[in-house]
SELUMRO-482722 format. One line per field, with one value per residue (C-alpha): residue number from 1; residue in one letter; x, z, y. Coordinates in Angstrom, 2 decimals, decimal comma. Layout:
N
i	c(NUM|...);
aa	c(A|...);
c1	c(X|...);
c3	c(Z|...);
c2	c(Y|...);
// end
This chain:
108
i	c(1|2|3|4|5|6|7|8|9|10|11|12|13|14|15|16|17|18|19|20|21|22|23|24|25|26|27|28|29|30|31|32|33|34|35|36|37|38|39|40|41|42|43|44|45|46|47|48|49|50|51|52|53|54|55|56|57|58|59|60|61|62|63|64|65|66|67|68|69|70|71|72|73|74|75|76|77|78|79|80|81|82|83|84|85|86|87|88|89|90|91|92|93|94|95|96|97|98|99|100|101|102|103|104|105|106|107|108);
aa	c(M|N|R|R|V|L|G|T|L|G|F|S|L|W|A|L|A|A|F|A|C|A|G|A|S|P|G|E|A|G|S|A|A|T|A|D|T|L|C|Q|S|D|A|D|C|V|V|V|E|T|G|C|C|D|H|C|N|G|G|K|A|E|A|F|N|K|A|H|A|D|A|H|R|P|Q|G|C|T|G|R|G|C|T|R|L|G|C|G|D|A|V|A|A|C|V|D|N|T|C|Q|V|K|I|L|P|L|G|S);
c1	c(11,94|15,41|17,91|19,23|15,66|14,67|18,15|17,51|13,78|14,90|17,41|14,94|12,50|15,20|16,32|12,66|12,18|15,41|14,54|11,09|12,48|14,91|12,16|10,46|10,18|11,18|8,15|6,63|8,38|6,29|9,18|9,14|6,60|4,16|2,32|-0,54|1,86|4,28|4,58|6,39|4,83|2,50|-0,39|-0,22|-1,03|-4,36|-5,39|-7,65|-9,71|-9,08|-11,30|-14,92|-14,28|-11,80|-8,29|-9,61|-12,13|-10,40|-9,87|-6,68|-5,72|-3,11|-1,68|-2,10|-1,41|-4,74|-5,02|-5,33|-7,24|-10,53|-9,33|-8,41|-11,78|-13,53|-16,53|-19,43|-19,54|-23,14|-24,67|-21,46|-21,23|-18,07|-17,00|-17,04|-13,57|-11,68|-7,91|-5,57|-6,19|-4,45|-2,44|-0,79|2,65|5,25|8,37|11,14|8,69|6,23|3,10|3,04|0,27|0,99|-1,38|-1,35|-1,71|-5,09|-6,19|-3,74);
c3	c(25,40|25,67|24,37|21,51|20,19|20,53|18,76|15,87|15,72|15,64|13,03|10,90|10,87|10,16|7,00|6,02|6,16|4,29|1,46|1,23|0,73|-1,77|-4,00|-3,95|-7,39|-7,75|-6,83|-4,37|-1,41|-2,64|-3,51|-7,14|-9,54|-11,30|-14,58|-12,29|-10,50|-13,12|-13,94|-15,53|-13,71|-10,74|-13,43|-14,06|-10,66|-8,84|-5,14|-5,00|-1,67|-1,73|1,20|1,54|4,01|3,31|4,66|7,71|8,68|8,53|4,82|2,74|0,34|-2,36|-5,41|-8,84|-12,56|-13,59|-16,46|-14,05|-11,12|-11,76|-11,29|-7,88|-6,74|-3,89|-4,82|-2,62|-0,20|-0,58|3,03|4,71|7,62|7,98|10,85|10,07|11,38|9,77|8,71|5,94|2,39|0,39|-2,59|-5,19|-6,41|-8,90|-7,11|-8,60|-11,53|-8,98|-8,03|-4,22|-1,87|1,00|3,59|4,21|8,00|8,99|7,75|4,73);
c2	c(-28,23|-28,30|-25,45|-27,85|-28,08|-24,65|-23,40|-26,02|-24,71|-20,94|-21,63|-23,47|-20,55|-18,14|-20,40|-20,74|-16,95|-16,19|-18,83|-17,16|-13,69|-14,97|-16,31|-12,94|-11,27|-7,59|-5,44|-7,95|-5,76|-2,71|-0,66|-1,25|0,53|-1,48|-0,49|0,67|3,23|4,22|7,88|10,75|13,76|14,45|14,91|11,22|10,21|10,30|9,47|6,38|5,56|1,79|0,88|1,38|4,12|7,13|7,22|9,20|6,71|3,21|2,91|3,58|6,34|5,13|6,59|5,08|6,00|7,76|5,15|2,34|4,04|2,51|-0,93|-0,19|1,46|-0,78|-2,68|-3,88|-0,95|-0,17|0,11|0,09|2,52|4,75|7,01|10,68|11,73|14,44|14,42|15,93|15,63|13,04|14,01|11,98|12,86|11,05|10,28|8,44|7,44|5,90|7,27|7,90|9,22|11,88|12,97|16,55|18,04|18,83|22,32|22,46);
// end
């Protein structure tokens, strides 16, 4: 390909990406709270292991408002094998009215 074609292709991809991002609604970027993650205090939040394995073994720990936590628990995990590696505990906290998870150092 010549440089002109590559330049046009590159600009087209950039424009497409910019257009796609401009159309995103608030909250899609992951920074805004949804009803599932809104909180007033740390007591409103709980950690949910959202994968079939825990966060130490290939899964993911996420924080949700305790009223919405059950909707995020994994389904169909019976019989799945997980490694048994250890890591720090996952704790939930309310930060800027959004439940967030923090992984503590091992042994804390």
